[in-house]
N, C-alpha and C positions, 0 to 999 in steps of 0.2 A: 505492497500501501506506499504510495508517494505522500507523501509530506510537502506544505505549500514550498514551490519554487523560492525563494528570494531570499539571498544571501545571508548565511548566521549575523553577519557586523550589524546588517541592518532592522534583525528583528527585535533589539531590545526598544530600537525607535517605537517600531511599531503598534509593541504593548505596552508601550506607555502610553503611543495618543489614542489607543482603543481605552484605556482605563480612565482618561483621561476625560475623552470626550463621553464616559458614560455618568461621569461624576459630573463635566458640565453641561448633560442631560435639562437637571432642575431646572435652569435658569430658562435653555429653551423653551421647555415643557412645565411650568409652572403650577399649573394645575391638573396633570398627569399624575401624580408621583405616587397614588396607588397603582396605578398602569405602570412605573418604572420599575419600579419595587417588585411587581409581580414577573416581570420582562427579567431580573435579576433573577428571581429564585427558581422560577422556569430554567431560564438558561445556567443554573448549577445539576437542574434536575438532571438536563439534557448531557451534560458534562458526565455524570456519575452514568446516565447509559451508555455512555459513548465507552466509558473504558472496559463496560461488557463485552457491549457488541461489537465497538468500530475497532478497541485495540485487542482484546481476549479473543473474540471471535464467537461470545457464549451467545446464541442465538435467543433472549428474550423479549416477550413483551407484553409480561406482569413485573414492568416494574414498580408500574404504584404501590403495589404491596408494601415498598419498602418505604416510599412517599408518607403513603396513609400512615402507616406506623409510626412514623417520627410525628407526624401532624398530632395524633390522641396519646402518644407520649408525652410531648410536648404541653399538651392542651390542659389533658388531665394533671401534671404537675400542677401547670400554674393552679387550674380551677381549684385545687383539693390544699392551698396554700403555702407553695411551694412558688413563686411567680415570678424571680428570678432569674433572669432571658437567657446568660451564657450554661445555668444549670438543665433548662431544658436540653439548648443545643448540643449536650453534651449527655445527657440521657438517650434522649432521640440517637446520639450516632453508636453509643453502646448496645441499646435496643436492636437497634436494626443490622448491625455488625455481627449479634450474635442469629438473629434469625438469618445474615444473608449466609453466615457459616452452615447454619444447619442445613439452611434450601441448597447446599454447592453440593451438598452429598450425592443428592439428586442430581439436579441440574448438572453439572458439570462431563458426569460418568456417560449422561446417554445421549443418543444420538438428534442431528439438527431439532428432526418433530417429535422426539420425544422430550427434549426443552419446549418447546413451543406448550407442548400440554401440559406437562409442569406449572411451565410460568403460568398458564391463562390458569389452570386448575387453584393454585395459590391465592391468587386472584380474589378472583371468583368466593372462594371459600373463604375470606380477611372481610371481603365488602360484607358476605350477608351474616359475618360472624359480626361487624359491626351493626350491620342494622336487629338484629337479634338481642342482641344486648343492649339497646335502646335507655336503660337503667344507668347506664354507666358512659356514653357514648355518644345521649339525643338520641341514633335512630335516625327514621330521614328528615328530622328534625334539623341533622348535624347538636353539635359540643356545643351548647353556650357556656355563659357566666365567668368568660376567662377575663381577667382583667392583668395584664404586665407591670412588674412593678419598673420603674424608671431603669436604663442603663446606665452600668456604673453607677448608682446611685442621685443619677442629674438630671440624667437625659428622659420627659417621658412622654410615651408615645400620644403625641395630641392627633386633634380628627384633619387634619390638614396632613397627616403624613410623612411629614421633614422626617421627625426621629426613626421609622419607618425606614425609611430610605437609604438614610445614613448606619442605621446599623445594617441593615440588608445589605448594603454595600462594602461595608471591614469584611460583613463574615464570609458574602463570595466570594469578594478577593481573597481572601485568607487560603479558604478549601479551595479556589481554584488554584493559588501560589502553590499547593501542595499537592492538589493532584499532576501539576506540571511538576512538579519536583520526581513525586516516582515514575512519572511516564519516562523521564528523563534520565533515571538511573538506569543501572543494569536488568533490573524486574521489567520494571516498563521495554527495556530490548526485548527483554526471553518473550513477552507476554507477544509484539510483533514477530520475533518468531517462530512462534505455537501459531497466531493466525493464517503468518502464511506455510507451516510447512511444517504440521505438529510430529508427523512420520521421521524427520531430518533434526527437529528438536527431542525428537524416544532418538535418535539412535546416537546423540552425542553425551548423553545421559543427562538430560537436562530432566527435573520433576516436574514434568505436564500436570500432572494432574494436581498436585500440594499450587500450585505459580498460579492454575487455572482459579482453584478454589479460594484463594488468598485474592485472588483478582474482582471475584465473585462476592466475597464478605468487603473489601472495601469500598467500590462501588455500591454497595447496599447501602454501606454507613456513608458516604455522600448523599446519597437519594436522602436516606431519614434527613438528615440534615437539613437540605432542601423543607421537607416536607414540615417539617419543626419553625425552619423560616416565616413559613405559609403560616400558617398556626399562632404566631405570636405575633405578628405585623399586622392580621385581619382578624384575631382573637375570635379567632370561629375554629371550625373542624366541618368541614361539609361531608357527608359520606362516601358523595363525590369524589374526594381526597383519593380512595383509595381503591377507588373502581376501576372497570377494565379503560372505560371512555379515557380515563385521565392518559394510561399505558398507552392507548394509541396513537392520546394526542402528542403525546413528549417523543414519542416513535418517529412524528413527521412531524414533527421541526428537527430532529438529528438530521434523518433526512435531507431538509430542505438546508440547512447550512453545510452539511458533508460530515458522513461518519466516518471514523480512523482520524479525525482533523482536530489537534487540539482546540481550537477558537468554534470549529463545529456549531457546537451547542450554544454557544453565546451567541454567535452572528443568527443562527437560525430563532432561536428565540425573539431575538429583537426583531427579525423580517417579518414572522408569522404573528407577531402580538400586533408590533403594528398596525399589518394591515385585517388583521381579524379586527382590529377596535376599527380602522377606518370605512371598513368592509358596514361593519354594523353604524356605523355614525351614516353610514351612507346610505343607505337601502337595508331597514329596520328587518322587511318582510321577508324577503331573499338571501339576505347577505351573504349563508352558507352555501348560496350556487354560486356566488362573485367567486365565494376564499375557495370551494373546490375549483373552480375555473384555474383562477392563478394554481394555484396548487400543483394541477396536471403541468400548466405550463412549464411552471419554474422546474421541476424532474424531467419535465421534456427537453428541455433547453440547456437546463444543465447539468450534466452529467459529470455526480462527481458530491452535487450538491451547490450550492452558494462558494464554497469554499473550494472546489474543485472551478469551478470558473476562474475566479484568482486567479488559482496555482496556474491555470492555460492561457490567461490572459499577461502572464505575468513573463512564465515563459517566452511568451510569443514576440514579447516587446523589449527583450533581456538581451546580452550579447550573445550572437553568434558563434 
């Protein structure tokens, strides 16, 4: 899988520019802070899926199981008296890491079709469990009554979403840098080798199964943090956060941005959610039709997603 064809010396400047643009986005869209916060959160969610699907090659369409579990873990912790934000993130990370590692023994050893069925089944089972335990989760009405304490004891979550945006921005940036570090490490390179040729990695003595289980566990943990962020910034957990539709949505975001590329999930979330919001405002009745047309056109014209298009553009304009 080819990375973006840009000289390494220029990458830090481009990355800094990308995050600076995100940091300045409230100046351009001051009335869309809630949307901007959700773009960051779903970008992190898509990055977590990319670790499993794009880098490790683990075919999964049930990643919302971890996103929803993280949201419920942080939401329930806050609702029952411990509303310090970073504690909720830590609990979500630990819970989803454990769940991901346990499920990895089922997911990793199977073939692609088996993985699809297992991940879909787990997502559906957890969604039904959340629905049945309505006394705990709120069922279809959602988990309400969440009140977060101020971030660092100073910054309260306001109605305009300023604190939510900057809190989300800081957490997403920190988690993204952690994911970047892991993927650029020898472990990340081993994942790429397994994705390209599992037999070759087995032949050189690489512990393929153990590495894939660890990748799936880490991916689940990052997804859980994204879910916890959504619960804390909106102070609500809907049952759809753990449903199959949420898994399909994040898969669309990743394919749109470009799987197997570090910034594919983030770029896909930005484009998808801005287009989603624009079509919903433009045509409230048929916005899903226009969104579907846009997604089909984007996939047909942009092989490899938006990052794939940028990669080919840079390659054609680069030195011959």
